[in-house]
C-alpha positions, 0 to 999 in steps of 0.5 A: 431983113438981116440976119443975125450971126449969132442965131444958132444954126441947127446942127446936121447928122453928120455934124453930131457925129464929129462932134461926138468923135472929137468928145470921144477923143478928148475924153478918153485920155481923161478916162485914163488918168481918172483913176489915178487922179481919184486914188492920189485925192483920196490919198490927200484927203487922207493926208489932210486928215491925218494933219487935221487930227495931228494938229488937233493932237498937238493943240491938246498937247499944247493945253495939257503941258500949259495945265501942267505947268500952271499945276507945277506953279501952284503946287511950287507955291503950294510946297514953298508955303508948306516949307515956309510953314514947317520953318514956323513951326519948327521956330515955334517948337524949339522956342518951346523946347528952349522955354521948358528946358530953362524951365525945368532948370529953374526948377531943379535949381528949386529943388536944390535950394529947397532941399539944402534949405531943409537940411540947414534948418535942421542943422539949426534945430539940431543946435537949438537941440543941443543948445536946450540940452545944454541948459537942462544940463546947466539947471542940473547942476546948479540945482545940485549945488545948491546950498542946503536950506537955511533953518527956518526964519533964518535969512538967506543969503539973499535976503530971503527969509526961510520958506522963499527958495533962492532963485535958480535962473541962470546969470545973464553972463552965462555963455548958454544963456547969452547964446539962446537969447541970440538965437532967440533973435535970430529966429524970430528974423530979428537979424540986427539985434542977432547980430549984435547978440552974436557978436556979443556972445563971441566977444565975452567967450571966445574960446566957447564950443558954441563960438563958431556957430554964433558965427555962422548965425551971423553969416547966416543972417545976413545971407537970409536978408539976401535972399528975401531983398527985392532991391538988386544993390542991397540983394547984392550987399547983403550977400558981400556981407553974409560972404565975409561973415562965412569967410570969418567962419571958415578962416577963424574956426579953420579945422575945427572939425565942427559943423558951422565950418563945413556949413559954412563952405556950402552957404558961402558957395551959395552966396558967391553963386548968387552974386554970379561968381561961379568959380568961387562957388565951385571951389567951395564946393569942391572944398567940403567934398575935399575934406570928406574924402580926406576925414570922412567926418561925421560933421562934413557928411551932410555938406558933401552931399549938398555940395554934389547937389549944388555942384550937379544943380549948376 
């Protein structure tokens, strides 16, 4: 039977001793180097841990930077949206402010216009009072001039029997009656008839103290129609007619020292303003102020106040 070459051969004691020495010699350097290697390994482990912690910190910092970028982007968009909203609000507020300014300006003009209309109405009432006073004076004069009553049964000059007093009505040719009739048409808004009646009065009594007032009322009838006209063309036409009639007052009765002349400048200025001729309107208002400053006449005093309001209102 052949021997197996790989079969273990029992080691003798001597062989064990030699093997132990060889292992001792081989292991001795390893033991000498083991503390240094252990320390190095430990330091490497520490560095590895530090590297891992550093990498973790870097990753966290990178995530934080990313979040910060997102927040900055979001804040930027929010700020842009807020800026857009603020701009829109500012534009809206400006529009409201402009609208309010325009409304206040229109209201002020309306107040000034109402004040002027009130003053004009006062002037017209004053003119009516003067006319009534003249009418009373005329009646009294006719009453005083009335002849004594004829004897009973005797015929009167008009063929009236005694006991029937003669009529005391004013003649149709009386300037006071003609003016009063014309003003009656004007007061009722019958402007066509008023203009014809006033013109007839002027033609028949050109030197009457009421002639300037008659011409002034003709001009005012045109302006009153213009103020309420709805059609722009008709409105402009009536204002131009009024301007021509007021011009007749300030030229034909220039330096009369009467209220119609002063008021005509005011109303012509307002008519010029209505047809967008502001330079001419301002010229009329300044003319009134100049005349009042020069004369201090009561006839120009009220017109001077109206001129100041008109200039301030524009």
